[in-house]
Each structure stands twice: as C-alpha cells, then as structure tokens.
C-alpha positions in Angstrom: 17.7 -50.6 41.9 18.4 -54.3 40.7 21.1 -56.5 39.6 20.7 -59.1 37.0 22.0 -62.6 37.8 23.3 -64.3 35.1 26.1 -66.7 34.2 27.7 -64.3 32.0 27.0 -60.9 33.1 26.0 -58.5 30.6 25.9 -54.7 30.9 22.4 -53.1 31.0 22.3 -49.3 31.6 19.7 -49.7 34.4 21.0 -52.6 36.1 23.7 -52.8 39.0 27.2 -54.4 38.4 30.9 -53.8 37.8 31.1 -53.0 34.3 34.5 -51.7 32.4 34.2 -48.4 30.4 34.3 -50.7 27.1 31.4 -52.4 28.1 29.3 -49.4 29.0 29.6 -48.2 25.6 27.7 -51.0 23.7 28.7 -51.9 19.9 25.3 -50.5 19.2 26.3 -47.3 20.9 29.6 -47.0 19.0 27.7 -47.7 15.7 25.2 -45.1 16.1 27.9 -42.2 17.5 30.0 -43.1 14.3 26.8 -42.4 12.0 26.0 -39.1 14.1 29.5 -37.8 13.6 29.4 -38.3 10.1 25.9 -36.8 9.6 27.1 -33.7 11.7 30.3 -33.2 9.7 28.2 -32.9 6.5 25.9 -30.5 8.7 28.4 -28.1 9.8 29.9 -28.1 6.5 26.4 -27.2 5.1 25.8 -24.5 7.8 29.2 -22.8 7.0 28.4 -22.6 3.3 24.8 -21.3 4.3 26.4 -18.5 6.4 28.8 -17.6 3.4 25.9 -17.6 1.1 23.6 -15.5 3.3 26.4 -13.0 4.0 27.2 -12.4 0.1 23.4 -12.2 -1.1 21.4 -8.8 -0.9 18.1 -10.5 -2.0 17.0 -10.7 2.0 17.1 -7.9 4.5 20.4 -7.8 6.3 18.6 -7.9 9.6 17.0 -11.1 8.6 20.4 -12.3 7.4 21.7 -11.7 10.7 19.2 -13.7 12.4 19.3 -16.8 10.0 23.1 -16.7 10.3 22.5 -16.9 14.1 20.5 -19.8 13.6 23.2 -21.5 11.6 26.0 -20.8 14.3 23.3 -22.6 16.7 23.3 -26.0 14.6 27.4 -25.6 14.4 27.6 -25.3 18.0 25.4 -28.0 18.4 27.1 -30.3 16.6 30.5 -29.2 18.6 28.5 -30.1 21.8 27.7 -33.4 20.5 31.2 -34.3 19.4 32.6 -33.4 23.0 30.0 -36.0 24.2 30.5 -38.9 21.6 34.4 -38.7 21.0 35.3 -39.8 24.7 32.5 -42.5 24.6 33.9 -43.8 21.2 37.7 -43.7 22.8 36.1 -45.6 26.0 34.7 -48.3 23.7 37.7 -48.7 21.7 40.5 -48.3 24.3 38.6 -49.3 27.4 39.5 -46.1 28.9 37.5 -43.1 30.2 39.2 -39.9 29.2 36.2 -37.8 30.1 35.2 -35.8 33.6 31.9 -34.7 34.9 33.1 -31.2 34.4 34.0 -31.6 30.8 30.6 -33.8 30.1 28.6 -30.9 31.8 29.9 -28.2 29.8 29.5 -30.3 26.5 25.8 -31.0 27.6 25.4 -27.5 28.4 26.6 -26.4 25.0 24.3 -28.8 22.9 21.4 -28.2 25.0 21.8 -24.2 24.8 22.3 -24.5 21.0 19.3 -26.6 20.6 17.2 -24.3 22.4 18.6 -21.3 20.5 17.9 -23.2 17.1 14.3 -23.9 18.3 13.7 -20.2 19.4 15.4 -18.7 16.3 12.1 -18.4 14.5 10.2 -16.6 17.2 12.7 -13.7 16.7 12.7 -13.9 13.0 8.9 -13.6 13.1 9.5 -10.3 15.3 12.1 -9.0 12.6 9.6 -9.7 9.8 6.7 -8.1 12.0 9.2 -5.1 12.3 9.8 -5.1 8.5 5.9 -4.9 8.1 5.0 -2.2 10.5 7.6 0.0 9.0 7.6 -1.2 5.4 7.8 2.7 4.4 11.5 3.2 5.9 12.6 0.0 6.9 14.6 -0.8 3.8 16.3 2.9 3.8 16.7 3.0 7.5 19.4 0.7 8.9 17.8 -0.3 12.1 20.4 -3.1 13.0 19.4 -2.8 16.9 16.7 -5.3 16.2 18.7 -8.2 15.0 21.5 -7.4 17.5 18.8 -7.6 20.7 17.0 -10.7 19.2 20.3 -12.6 18.7 21.4 -11.7 22.2 17.9 -12.8 23.6 18.0 -15.8 21.5 21.1 -17.1 23.4 20.3 -15.4 26.8 17.2 -17.4 27.2 18.9 -20.8 27.0 21.9 -19.8 28.8 19.6 -18.8 31.7 17.9 -22.3 31.5 21.2 -23.9 31.8 22.0 -21.7 34.8 18.7 -22.6 36.2 19.7 -26.2 35.7 23.0 -25.8 37.5 21.2 -24.5 40.4 18.9 -27.2 40.5 21.6 -30.1 40.0 20.3 -31.6 43.1 17.3 -32.7 41.6 19.0 -34.7 38.7 17.4 -37.7 37.5 18.0 -40.4 40.3 18.7 -43.3 38.1 21.8 -41.6 36.8 23.0 -41.5 40.3 22.2 -45.1 41.1 23.2 -47.1 37.9 26.6 -47.1 36.4 27.3 -44.7 34.0 30.1 -42.8 32.2 30.0 -39.2 32.8 29.2 -38.4 29.1 26.2 -40.9 29.6 24.7 -38.9 32.3 21.7 -36.5 31.3 22.5 -33.5 33.2 19.4 -31.7 32.6 17.0 -31.7 35.6 13.4 -32.8 35.2 12.2 -29.3 36.2 14.4 -27.5 33.5 13.4 -30.4 31.0 9.7 -29.7 31.1 10.1 -25.8 31.3 12.3 -26.2 28.4 9.6 -28.1 26.3 6.8 -25.7 27.4 9.1 -22.6 26.3 9.7 -24.4 22.8 6.1 -25.2 22.4 4.9 -21.7 23.0 7.7 -20.1 20.9 6.9 -22.5 18.0 3.0 -21.8 18.3 3.9 -17.9 18.6 6.1 -18.3 15.4 3.7 -20.0 13.3 0.6 -17.6 14.1 2.7 -14.6 13.8 4.4 -15.6 10.4 0.7 -16.5 8.9 -0.4 -12.9 10.0 2.5 -11.2 8.8 2.3 -13.1 5.4 -1.5 -12.4 5.1 -0.9 -8.6 6.0 1.8 -8.3 3.3 -0.2 -10.2 0.6 -3.3 -7.8 1.3 -1.2 -4.7 0.9 0.5 -6.1 -2.2 -2.7 -6.8 -3.9 -4.5 -3.4 -3.2 -4.5 -0.9 -5.9 -3.1 1.7 -3.5 0.5 0.4 -3.5 0.6 0.6 -7.4 -1.6 4.0 -8.2 -0.7 6.2 -5.3 2.5 8.0 -4.2 3.8 5.1 -2.2 7.5 5.1 -2.6 9.6 2.5 -4.5 11.3 1.5 -1.0 8.1 0.8 0.5 6.9 -1.4 -2.4 10.2 -3.3 -2.5 9.9 -4.0 1.4 6.3 -5.5 1.0 7.3 -7.9 -2.1 10.6 -9.0 0.2 8.5 -9.8 3.1 6.4 -11.9 0.8 9.5 -13.8 -0.8 11.3 -14.4 2.5 7.9 -15.8 4.0 8.3 -18.1 1.2 11.5 -19.2 2.2 10.7 -19.2 6.0 7.6 -21.2 5.8 8.9 -24.4 4.5 11.9 -24.0 7.6 9.5 -23.7 10.0 7.5 -26.6 8.9 10.6 -28.7 8.9 11.3 -27.7 12.3 7.7 -28.8 13.4 8.1 -32.2 11.7 11.6 -32.9 13.3 10.3 -31.6 16.6 7.3 -34.1 16.6 9.8 -36.9 15.6 12.3 -35.9 18.4 9.5 -35.4 21.2 8.2 -39.3 20.2 11.6 -40.6 20.9 11.9 -38.9 24.0 8.3 -40.2 25.3 9.3 -43.6 23.9 12.7 -43.8 25.8 11.0 -42.4 29.0 8.5 -44.9 29.1 11.3 -47.8 28.8 13.1 -46.2 31.4 10.4 -46.0 33.5 9.5 -49.8 33.0 13.1 -50.8 34.0 13.6 -48.9 37.0 10.1 -50.2 38.2 9.9 -53.4 37.0 13.4 -54.8 36.9 11.7 -58.3 36.1 11.3 -57.2 32.5 14.7 -57.0 31.9 14.9 -59.1 28.8 11.7 -57.0 27.1 13.6 -53.4 27.8 16.6 -55.1 26.1 14.6 -56.1 23.1 13.0 -52.6 22.6 15.4 -50.2 24.3 18.8 -51.7 23.9 21.3 -52.6 26.4 22.8 -49.3 26.1 19.6 -47.3 25.2 20.3 -47.4 21.8 16.8 -46.4 21.0 17.1 -43.1 22.7 20.1 -42.2 20.4 17.6 -41.8 17.6 16.8 -38.5 19.1 20.4 -37.7 18.1 20.4 -39.1 14.8 17.2 -37.1 14.1 18.8 -33.9 15.6 22.0 -34.6 13.0 19.6 -35.2 9.9 17.9 -31.8 10.7 21.1 -30.2 10.9 21.8 -31.4 7.1 18.0 -30.7 6.1 17.9 -27.2 7.2 20.4 -25.6 4.8 19.2 -27.9 1.9 15.7 -26.8 2.5 17.1 -23.1 2.5 18.9 -23.6 -0.7 15.8 -25.2 -2.3 13.3 -22.9 -1.5 15.4 -19.7 -2.3 16.9 -19.6 -5.8 19.2 -16.6 -5.0 21.0 -18.5 -2.3 21.5 -21.3 -4.3 23.0 -19.3 -6.8 25.2 -18.0 -4.3 26.1 -21.7 -3.3 27.1 -22.4 -6.8 29.4 -19.5 -6.8 31.0 -20.5 -3.7 31.8 -23.8 -4.7 32.5 -23.1 -8.3 29.7 -25.0 -10.0 28.2 -23.1 -12.8 25.3 -25.2 -14.0 24.8 -23.0 -17.0 28.3 -23.4 -18.5 28.2 -24.7 -22.0 31.2 -26.5 -23.8 32.2 -24.8 -26.7 31.8 -26.9 -30.0 32.7 -27.0 -33.6 29.4 -26.2 -35.5 31.1 -27.7 -38.7 30.7 -31.2 -36.8 26.9 -31.0 -37.0 25.7 -33.1 -39.7 24.0 -30.9 -42.6 25.5 -27.6 -41.2 27.7 -25.7 -43.2 29.6 -22.6 -42.0 29.6 -19.5 -44.4 31.9 -16.5 -44.2 29.4 -14.4 -46.0 28.4 -11.5 -43.8 25.6 -11.3 -41.8 23.2 -8.7 -41.9 21.8 -7.7 -38.6 18.1 -6.4 -38.0 19.5 -2.9 -37.3 21.7 -2.8 -40.6 18.6 -3.8 -42.5 16.2 -1.3 -40.9 18.6 1.7 -42.1 18.8 0.2 -45.4 15.2 0.1 -45.9 15.0 3.5 -44.7 17.3 4.9 -47.1 15.7 3.3 -50.0 12.4 4.6 -49.2 13.9 8.3 -48.2 15.8 8.3 -51.6 13.0 7.2 -53.8 
C-alpha cells in the first residue's frame, strides 16, 4: 500500500487517500462509459432485430436458429449487466453521489460475466448441433428433434452460472488491491483469480473444440455433397437438402467464429496489459507517474476491454447479415427497406422514345398464328 504525497492530491486507483465519489470516477472514465453505453445501445437494437430475423427465416434449421437466438440473448444481457455497472458510476461522477451497493454491483458483475461466458461457449453447442445434423442427415430435417437445442441452451447458461456460484464460494480469495485501495462498489472486480483463470481455460478449450469441430463437419458435408452417390442413388430429397443446409450454415458460422477469435485476442491482450501495470503499481509505488501515463489515473486503459466487447456486440449481427443474404432480406423486410423498389416514371419523358398504342404481339400469339398459317396452307 502507498500514499502519494503531493501539494494537491489527485486520485489514482492504486494509492491511498480520502477521495470523493466524483474523484474516483475520472473524466476519462466518464467519457469512456458514455461511448460504451452508446455502442451497447446500438448493439442491443441490432441483436433484437437479428432475433426477429432468425425467427422469421426458414433458411436455417430450427435447432440452429434456437441456439443463435440464445447467443443474441447473451449479448443483450451482457449489455444490461454493463449498464448496471456504468450508470451508477456516471451518476457518482456527475453528482458526487454513490447510489450503488455491493449487492447490486455483485449481481451486475455476475450477469455480465455469465452472459459473456455464455456467448463464448455458444459456438461449442452450435458445433454439436451441426454435428448432429451431419450424423442424422437422413431424418434430421423431417424429425423435429428439439431436445438438442433445449439441452444445449440450458448447458450454455448452466456452466457460466456454476462458475459464478464457485466465485461466490471463493469470495475470500478476491483480488487484494480491491480491498486495500479506495474503490466504489461498481469499480470492484468480484471475479476471484482462481475463477478468472478457470474461465480463460474453459473458453480457450471451447474455442479450439469449436474450430476443429466445425472444420470436420464442413469437410464431411462437402465430401458427401461431391460424391455421385447422393445424386444417382435413392438418397431422399430431405437428406440432400440437409447436407446442403449444413454447408450453407457453415458459411455463416465460420466468419462469426473468426470474429470471435479476433475480439478474444484483443480482449486478452488488454487484460494482460492492464494486469502488468496493476502489478507494477502495487509492487513498485515509486513508478506512480509512469503508471498514470500508460494506465491512467482511473485505469482508463483497462476500459478498452469494455469498448472491445461493445464493438463485438455490434459486429456479430452485422457479420451475420453480411454472410447470410436470407437474413439480410428478413432484416430489410422488418425495417421496411426494399432496395429493389423502383420509382415509376413516364416513358414519354425519355428523349427519343414515343409511346405507341398499337397492340403488342406476344411470342405466344405469333407462334399460334404461324401454326395456323402452316396448317391451312
């Protein structure tokens, strides 16, 4: 622990001192919170539109639609959790009043972390659903096996909630600097180091399993699609359609999986960067000014993690609409945008064009007239 002696004491997240709620949320913190809330509002609207577009389309199997909608719900709840954290901190900055409590902020953090983990695990269960569609391709389209997505959606939330419960039971091992230095309740990271490391390991394993599984599923369906047996044997139409649907859906899922990889790498990089400077400040307080320069008085550099998460919330639906034309058509229909609409125009306004009232002989009429002439010759 350390206290910086200056003639005009200023707040720094990892030093001691008597600071007001307004000082604990710096101008930089407030500015970043405002940007984050704006991005999350756009992301929530996009994910709601995506849910309606997925529900209304028939281009994807119902089981896959359920799991993708479950992922969108995870994005929405993740944004709600962040709003529950950011709004009290913005009020503290503007009105010098802390309206939060430890219970409120613990619930907000639990909602945010569990939703984020659920989103990261979503592709594991989507991969398993596509695997089931590949194994039982003969009857998967006709047989309404909805037990798969129900179980998968339940597990997608059960695993993160179990980790939150484990975090609550392990609360005695919370990061010590949040107990020693002055923080508002919603500035505390309630996730313990043990659960944090366990979360990273589970998400890493899940991502590797998703990527490998989706690659194998795609390869299997492509090989079956290219064989002559599927076209020149008694393979039923339902199986052919299911194999084609597996391939088309993979073209949608691979870009989304790649998007998750990019944002996961960026997020982990920010966490490592922030962890380094927190370690420097707690172990070498003399480097105070250096930490302020590269990490910020209020830990503004660490907030880049939240900005990246907000941008991912926006990018997920955009990538889905871009990679799947049917979903984009459903979106246009939802918002009343018909890009194919053409304004009627008066043809007589075109230079050199003269409208005639003479009857137009169609190809069919010409054919029957020629046939009559030859027949009566």
